[in-house]
C-alpha positions as CSV (number, residue, x, y, z in Angstrom):
1,M,-36.6,33.6,35.2
2,S,-38.1,37.1,34.8
3,Y,-36.7,40.6,35.1
4,P,-36.4,42.0,38.6
5,N,-38.6,44.8,37.3
6,I,-41.9,43.0,37.0
7,Y,-43.2,45.6,34.5
8,R,-40.3,45.3,32.1
9,P,-41.0,42.9,29.2
10,Y,-38.4,40.9,27.3
11,L,-38.0,42.0,23.7
12,M,-39.0,39.1,21.5
13,R,-38.6,38.6,17.7
14,I,-41.2,36.8,15.7
15,D,-39.2,34.0,14.0
16,Q,-42.1,31.9,12.6
17,I,-45.9,32.3,12.1
18,T,-48.2,29.3,11.7
19,E,-51.8,29.7,10.7
20,E,-53.7,27.1,12.8
21,A,-57.4,27.8,12.1
22,P,-59.6,30.7,11.1
23,D,-58.3,33.8,13.0
24,V,-56.0,31.5,15.1
25,R,-52.2,31.6,14.7
26,T,-49.1,30.5,16.5
27,L,-46.0,32.8,16.9
28,R,-42.6,31.4,17.6
29,L,-40.7,34.0,19.5
30,G,-36.9,34.3,19.9
31,F,-35.1,36.5,22.3
32,T,-33.4,39.6,20.8
33,R,-30.8,39.5,23.5
34,D,-28.5,36.5,24.0
35,E,-28.4,37.1,27.7
36,D,-32.1,36.8,28.0
37,R,-32.2,33.6,26.0
38,E,-29.5,32.0,28.1
39,H,-31.1,32.8,31.5
40,F,-34.8,32.4,30.7
41,S,-36.6,29.4,32.0
42,F,-40.2,28.3,32.6
43,K,-42.3,25.3,33.6
44,A,-45.3,23.7,31.9
45,G,-48.5,25.5,32.9
46,Q,-47.0,29.0,33.2
47,F,-48.2,32.0,31.2
48,G,-47.1,35.5,30.2
49,E,-48.2,38.9,29.0
50,Y,-47.7,39.4,25.3
51,S,-47.6,43.1,24.3
52,I,-47.8,45.3,21.2
53,F,-46.2,48.6,22.0
54,G,-48.9,51.3,21.9
55,E,-51.7,48.8,21.9
56,G,-51.5,47.0,25.2
57,E,-50.9,43.4,26.3
58,S,-52.8,40.1,26.4
59,T,-52.5,37.1,28.6
60,F,-51.8,33.7,27.0
61,C,-50.2,30.5,28.2
62,I,-46.7,29.5,26.9
63,A,-47.8,26.9,24.3
64,S,-44.3,25.4,23.7
65,S,-42.6,22.9,26.0
66,P,-39.8,23.9,28.4
67,T,-37.9,20.9,26.9
68,R,-37.6,23.0,23.7
69,E,-35.1,25.6,24.8
70,G,-34.2,28.9,23.1
71,Y,-37.7,30.1,22.2
72,I,-41.3,30.2,23.3
73,E,-44.5,30.0,21.4
74,C,-48.0,31.4,21.9
75,T,-51.2,30.6,20.1
76,F,-54.1,33.1,20.1
77,R,-57.4,33.9,18.4
78,K,-57.9,37.3,16.9
79,M,-60.6,38.8,19.0
80,G,-59.8,42.3,20.5
81,R,-57.5,45.2,20.1
82,V,-54.2,43.5,21.2
83,T,-54.8,40.2,19.4
84,S,-55.8,42.1,16.3
85,A,-52.5,44.0,16.5
86,L,-50.6,40.8,17.1
87,S,-52.3,39.2,14.1
88,M,-50.9,42.0,11.8
89,R,-47.3,41.4,12.8
90,E,-44.9,39.6,10.5
91,V,-41.8,37.5,10.8
92,G,-39.0,39.7,12.0
93,D,-41.1,42.1,14.0
94,T,-40.5,42.7,17.7
95,I,-43.1,42.3,20.4
96,G,-42.9,42.2,24.2
97,F,-43.2,39.3,26.6
98,R,-43.6,39.7,30.4
99,G,-43.3,36.5,32.5
100,P,-43.3,33.7,33.2
101,Y,-46.0,33.8,35.9
102,G,-48.3,31.4,37.7
103,S,-48.3,27.8,39.0
104,I,-47.2,24.7,37.1
105,F,-48.3,21.2,36.3
106,P,-46.6,18.9,38.8
107,I,-45.2,16.7,36.0
108,E,-42.5,15.1,38.2
109,E,-45.3,13.8,40.5
110,W,-46.9,12.0,37.5
111,Y,-43.9,9.8,36.7
112,G,-45.0,6.2,36.3
113,K,-48.7,7.1,35.8
114,N,-51.1,7.1,32.9
115,L,-52.0,10.5,31.5
116,L,-55.4,11.5,30.1
117,F,-55.5,14.9,28.3
118,I,-58.9,16.3,27.5
119,A,-59.1,19.6,25.5
120,G,-61.6,21.6,23.5
121,G,-61.1,24.1,20.8
122,I,-58.6,26.9,21.3
123,A,-57.9,25.5,24.8
124,L,-55.5,23.0,23.3
125,P,-52.5,25.4,23.5
126,P,-52.2,25.2,27.3
127,M,-52.4,21.5,26.9
128,R,-49.9,21.4,24.1
129,C,-47.1,22.6,26.4
130,V,-47.6,19.8,28.9
131,I,-48.3,17.2,26.1
132,W,-44.9,17.9,24.4
133,N,-43.2,18.1,27.8
134,T,-44.4,14.6,28.7
135,L,-43.8,13.2,25.2
136,D,-40.2,14.5,25.3
137,L,-39.9,12.5,28.5
138,R,-42.0,9.6,27.2
139,D,-40.2,6.8,29.0
140,R,-41.2,8.3,32.4
141,F,-44.9,7.7,31.9
142,E,-47.3,4.8,31.1
143,D,-50.2,5.2,28.6
144,I,-50.9,8.6,27.2
145,T,-54.4,9.3,25.8
146,I,-55.4,12.6,24.2
147,I,-59.1,13.5,23.6
148,Y,-59.5,16.7,21.6
149,G,-62.6,18.3,20.1
150,A,-63.6,21.4,18.3
151,R,-66.8,22.9,16.8
152,T,-65.8,22.0,13.3
153,V,-62.9,20.4,11.4
154,A,-61.6,23.8,10.4
155,D,-61.5,24.9,14.1
156,L,-59.1,22.1,15.1
157,V,-55.7,23.6,15.9
158,Y,-52.2,22.1,15.5
159,K,-53.4,19.9,12.6
160,H,-49.9,18.8,11.7
161,E,-49.2,17.9,15.3
162,L,-52.5,16.0,15.6
163,K,-51.4,13.9,12.7
164,E,-48.0,13.3,14.3
165,W,-49.6,12.2,17.6
166,D,-52.1,10.0,15.8
167,E,-49.2,8.2,14.0
168,R,-47.3,7.6,17.2
169,P,-47.6,4.1,18.6
170,D,-47.2,5.3,22.1
171,V,-50.1,7.8,22.0
172,N,-53.8,7.1,21.8
173,L,-55.4,10.1,20.1
174,I,-59.2,10.6,19.8
175,T,-60.4,13.6,17.9
176,T,-64.0,14.8,17.6
177,V,-66.1,17.6,16.2
178,D,-69.5,18.8,17.2
179,P,-72.5,17.4,15.4
180,G,-72.7,19.3,12.0
181,G,-69.0,20.2,12.1
182,E,-67.7,17.3,10.2
183,T,-66.7,17.2,6.5
184,E,-67.0,14.4,3.9
185,D,-63.4,13.3,4.5
186,W,-63.6,13.5,8.3
187,T,-62.4,10.2,9.9
188,G,-62.6,11.2,13.5
189,K,-65.6,11.0,15.8
190,T,-68.6,13.3,15.9
191,G,-69.9,14.3,19.2
192,F,-69.3,16.6,22.2
193,V,-66.1,16.0,24.2
194,P,-67.8,14.8,27.4
195,T,-69.9,12.3,25.5
196,V,-66.9,11.0,23.6
197,L,-65.0,10.8,26.9
198,E,-67.7,8.7,28.4
199,E,-67.8,6.4,25.4
200,A,-64.0,5.9,25.5
201,A,-64.2,5.2,29.2
202,P,-60.5,5.4,30.0
203,S,-59.4,3.7,33.2
204,S,-58.9,5.9,36.2
205,Q,-56.5,3.4,37.7
206,N,-53.1,5.1,38.3
207,T,-54.2,7.8,35.9
208,V,-54.0,11.6,36.0
209,A,-56.6,13.6,34.0
210,I,-55.7,17.1,32.6
211,V,-58.7,19.1,31.3
212,C,-58.8,22.4,29.5
213,G,-61.6,23.9,27.5
214,P,-64.5,26.3,27.4
215,P,-66.4,26.6,30.7
216,I,-69.4,24.6,29.4
217,M,-67.1,21.7,28.3
218,I,-65.3,21.7,31.7
219,K,-68.7,21.8,33.5
220,F,-69.9,18.6,31.8
221,T,-66.5,16.8,31.7
222,F,-65.8,16.8,35.5
223,P,-68.9,14.7,36.3
224,V,-68.0,12.2,33.6
225,L,-64.5,11.8,35.1
226,E,-66.0,11.3,38.6
227,K,-68.3,8.7,37.1
228,L,-65.3,6.9,35.6
229,G,-63.7,6.8,39.1
230,F,-61.3,9.8,39.0
231,G,-60.8,11.5,42.3
232,P,-60.8,15.3,42.6
233,D,-57.1,15.3,43.4
234,S,-56.2,13.4,40.2
235,I,-58.0,15.9,37.9
236,F,-56.1,19.1,36.9
237,T,-57.2,22.1,34.9
238,T,-55.8,25.5,33.9
239,L,-57.8,28.7,33.9
240,E,-56.9,31.8,32.0
241,N,-60.0,33.7,31.0
242,R,-60.1,35.9,34.2
243,M,-56.4,37.1,34.2
244,K,-55.2,40.5,33.2
245,C,-52.1,41.9,34.9
246,G,-50.6,38.5,35.7
247,I,-49.2,39.6,39.1
248,G,-52.2,40.0,41.4
249,K,-52.3,43.8,41.2
250,C,-55.4,44.6,39.2
251,G,-57.8,42.3,41.2
252,R,-59.6,41.2,38.0
253,C,-59.0,37.5,38.6
254,N,-59.6,37.3,42.4
255,V,-62.1,34.7,43.5
256,G,-62.7,34.8,47.2
257,E,-59.3,34.8,48.8
258,I,-57.4,33.5,45.7
259,F,-55.9,35.2,42.7
260,V,-56.0,33.0,39.6
261,C,-52.8,34.6,38.3
262,K,-50.8,34.0,41.5
263,D,-52.5,30.9,43.0
264,G,-53.1,29.4,39.5
265,P,-53.7,29.1,36.7
266,V,-53.2,25.4,37.4
267,F,-55.7,23.9,39.9
268,T,-56.9,20.5,40.9
269,Y,-60.6,19.8,40.7
270,A,-60.4,19.4,44.5
271,K,-59.2,23.0,44.9
272,M,-61.8,24.3,42.5
273,K,-64.5,22.7,44.6
274,E,-63.4,25.0,47.5
275,L,-63.8,28.2,45.5
276,P,-66.9,30.4,45.8
277,P,-70.0,29.5,43.8
278,E,-69.7,32.5,41.5
279,F,-66.5,31.0,40.1
């Protein structure tokens, strides 16, 4: 649910702040109005506009799962004016949230299938939403594999949750860091995500792959998935880096005839192949 006035944000209170990695933090946001909390809903894959009054707004996914009601979470890296302002806010402060917007991951269509999550760096937050959504409905899926990599050990986000996933008997977690990014006590793999994926060689039989990461990672991951036997319709990704207004007004995210914010951000690889070359 969103307000009838598409430009009016919900007022959200920062209830918790988690430092995830250098200049990366997660905010847990609660609704300042009970009415908003009771009527708000969203689906895995949707995003919103997070605003600091007087500074502007930035587009992030909703990083928490819709199965966890009463709050939402966002994870962001301090980079520009708005994210710098967000990073200075403290527990108890109020910010704005406009949304939810965008397409969703068709989780119900995945019931009874194996799930393969592949993420890189700060792109794990959009994946975290759907991972927790599926883990909270764990009996509806078969095998769940998560392959996650970052430049260095310090850059891995959600470290406590990675530990929890690693300890779960019903999850196969593979973590990796780029060559040179490991530490003496690092027990995961060392290598780029596409290489680690090819070495792991997960079966494509009855499996859906969900990919999110830097463009260069996605570029080299898709061919590996095809080599492993994944069809374009069984590969999903989410795109956020081109969005601004969230509602198709500014034109910043249009590619050919589509708007990433309205027609996405969730796309199949088959759909991406139809987009213009400049994408």
